[in-house]
C-alpha positions in Angstrom: 41.1 -53.3 -83.7 43.9 -51.2 -81.7 42.7 -48.0 -83.7 39.0 -48.2 -82.6 40.5 -49.5 -78.6 42.0 -46.5 -78.4 39.9 -43.9 -80.0 37.4 -45.6 -76.8 39.9 -44.8 -74.6 40.4 -41.6 -75.4 36.4 -41.0 -75.9 36.4 -42.2 -72.2 39.4 -40.0 -71.1 37.2 -36.8 -72.4 34.5 -37.7 -71.6 35.7 -37.9 -67.9 37.4 -35.1 -68.0 34.7 -33.5 -69.3 32.4 -34.5 -66.5 34.5 -33.2 -64.0 34.8 -29.2 -65.5 31.1 -29.4 -65.4 30.7 -30.4 -62.5 33.4 -28.1 -61.1 32.1 -24.9 -63.6 28.6 -26.0 -63.2 27.9 -23.2 -60.5 29.0 -20.9 -62.4 27.0 -21.4 -65.2 23.9 -22.0 -63.6 23.4 -25.0 -62.9 23.0 -26.2 -59.7 23.8 -29.3 -57.9 23.1 -29.1 -54.2 20.0 -30.9 -52.4 17.1 -29.3 -51.7 17.1 -28.9 -47.8 14.3 -29.0 -45.7 13.3 -29.5 -41.9 11.7 -32.6 -41.5 10.2 -33.8 -37.9 7.8 -37.0 -37.0 7.0 -37.9 -33.2 8.5 -41.2 -32.4 6.1 -43.9 -30.2 8.2 -46.2 -28.4 6.5 -49.1 -27.2 8.2 -50.3 -23.9 6.7 -53.2 -21.8 
């Protein structure tokens, strides 16, 4: 049982390191993580009594 927990802990650590590496190195390999940006304007109607 201890081996299984240790294996799962190693897998979690490796997957976290892989995720962080992908986040930092992804743009060099063509992955674009930025959100699409566009200006949105909507009129606001205030009901003042």
